[in-house]
C-alpha positions in Angstrom: 0.1 -0.1 0.0 0.8 2.9 -0.8 0.4 6.5 1.7 -1.2 9.5 -0.4 -2.5 12.9 0.7 -5.2 15.0 -0.3 -3.6 18.4 -1.8 -6.6 19.6 -2.8 -9.1 18.7 -5.3 -8.8 20.5 -9.3 -10.7 19.8 -12.1 -10.7 18.6 -15.5 -11.0 20.6 -18.9 -14.9 19.5 -18.6 -15.0 21.2 -15.3 -15.5 18.1 -13.3 -14.2 17.9 -10.0 -11.0 15.6 -9.3 -9.1 14.3 -5.7 -5.8 14.6 -6.2 -4.1 11.8 -3.5 -0.5 12.7 -3.7 2.4 10.3 -2.8 4.3 10.8 0.2 7.2 12.7 -2.3 4.3 14.7 -4.0 5.9 13.6 -7.2 2.8 11.6 -8.2 -0.6 11.9 -7.8 -3.8 9.5 -8.1 -6.5 11.7 -9.5 -10.0 10.2 -8.7 -13.2 12.1 -10.1 -16.2 12.9 -8.0 -19.5 14.5 -7.9 -19.9 18.2 -7.0 -21.7 17.5 -3.7 -18.6 15.0 -3.0 -16.1 17.4 -4.1 -17.7 20.0 -1.8 -17.9 17.7 1.2 -13.9 17.3 0.8 -13.1 21.0 0.5 -15.0 21.4 3.7 -12.7 18.8 5.4 -9.3 20.2 3.8 -10.5 23.6 5.2 -11.5 22.9 8.5 -15.2 24.3 8.1 -17.2 23.6 10.9 -20.7 23.3 10.0 -24.2 24.1 12.5 -25.7 21.0 11.7 -24.1 17.7 10.9 -23.1 16.8 7.9 -23.4 13.1 6.6 -19.7 12.4 7.0 -20.0 14.2 10.6 -22.7 12.2 11.6 -20.7 8.8 10.2 -18.1 10.5 12.4 -20.2 10.8 15.3 -21.7 7.4 15.0 -18.4 6.1 14.9 -17.4 7.7 18.2 -20.6 6.9 20.1 -20.4 3.4 19.1 -16.1 3.1 20.7 -15.4 2.6 16.9 -12.4 4.5 15.0 -11.6 4.6 11.6 -8.0 3.4 11.5 -7.8 4.0 7.6 -8.7 4.1 4.3 -7.7 2.0 1.5 -8.3 3.2 -2.2 -8.0 -0.3 -3.3 -8.9 -1.2 -6.8 -10.5 0.1 -10.3 -13.0 -1.7 -12.5 -14.3 0.1 -16.0 -12.9 3.7 -14.8 -14.8 3.0 -11.7 -12.2 3.0 -8.4 -13.1 1.2 -5.1 -12.3 1.7 -1.1 -12.4 0.2 2.0 -12.9 1.9 5.5 -10.9 -0.1 8.1 -12.7 0.3 11.3 -11.6 -0.7 14.7 -14.7 -2.0 16.2 -15.0 -3.2 20.6 -15.4 -6.5 18.5 -12.7 -6.7 16.3 -11.6 -5.2 13.3 -14.0 -4.1 10.6 -13.7 -3.8 7.0 -16.8 -1.9 4.9 -16.7 -1.2 1.1 -16.7 2.9 0.4 -17.4 5.2 -2.4 -13.6 6.7 -2.3 -14.7 10.2 -2.3 -17.0 9.0 1.1 -13.5 7.3 2.5 -11.8 10.3 1.8 -14.4 12.7 3.2 -14.8 10.3 6.2 -10.7 10.2 6.3 -10.0 13.6 6.6 -12.6 14.5 9.5 -11.1 11.8 11.6 -7.2 12.4 10.6 -6.8 8.7 9.5 -4.1 7.8 6.9 -5.0 6.9 3.2 -3.9 4.5 0.9 -3.8 3.4 -2.6 -3.3 0.1 -3.6 0.2 -0.5 -5.3 -1.4 -1.9 -8.2 -2.9 1.8 -8.5 0.4 3.0 -9.3 -0.1 2.5 -12.9 -3.2 5.3 -13.1 -0.6 8.0 -11.0 0.2 11.1 -13.3 3.3 13.1 -12.4 2.9 16.5 -11.2 3.3 18.0 -14.6 0.6 16.2 -16.0 -2.0 17.6 -13.6 -4.1 20.3 -14.2 -2.7 24.0 -13.8 -3.1 26.3 -10.7 -5.8 29.0 -12.6 -8.0 25.7 -13.5 -7.8 24.8 -9.6 -9.0 28.3 -8.7 -11.5 28.0 -11.1 -13.0 24.9 -9.9 -13.1 26.6 -6.5 -15.2 29.1 -7.2 -17.9 27.1 -9.3 -18.1 25.1 -5.7 -17.9 28.1 -3.9 -15.7 26.7 -1.9 -13.2 30.2 -2.3 -12.6 30.1 1.5 -14.6 28.8 4.8 -16.8 32.2 5.0 -18.1 31.0 1.4 -19.4 27.9 2.6 -20.6 28.6 5.9 -22.8 31.1 4.2 -23.7 28.5 1.2 -24.9 25.7 4.6 -27.3 28.5 6.2 
């Protein structure tokens, strides 16, 4: 397994949100396309935005905590027909539990819990070098489209 970190959300030429999972050396990244709502949830976690009422991923974090469970790690473990698959590795009072998850949900939860994110070694062939990634102006445009220019903008849109 390769440890990765979410740097930010970028977008492709069709303005579809892309989560960039960078390796430790920040030389390569695995791009995972997500929907706009998932992108907003991940961006909120990256920016540390706290809402007045719990969002879905906040709720799942709270449920785990109240049941004595903790998210040990997230693994982006496979790809089939262009769709990535992920697993949540959860430690419960009765032992370890592995749950299937969409990568976007797994990433959003990992960011909220501070849990490590890994990609399977076999997914390394799908990574891109830093030079192949979108440029900063495109990333700024995506944040603008999603209404996530800054934490204050996210807070306003949630009220």
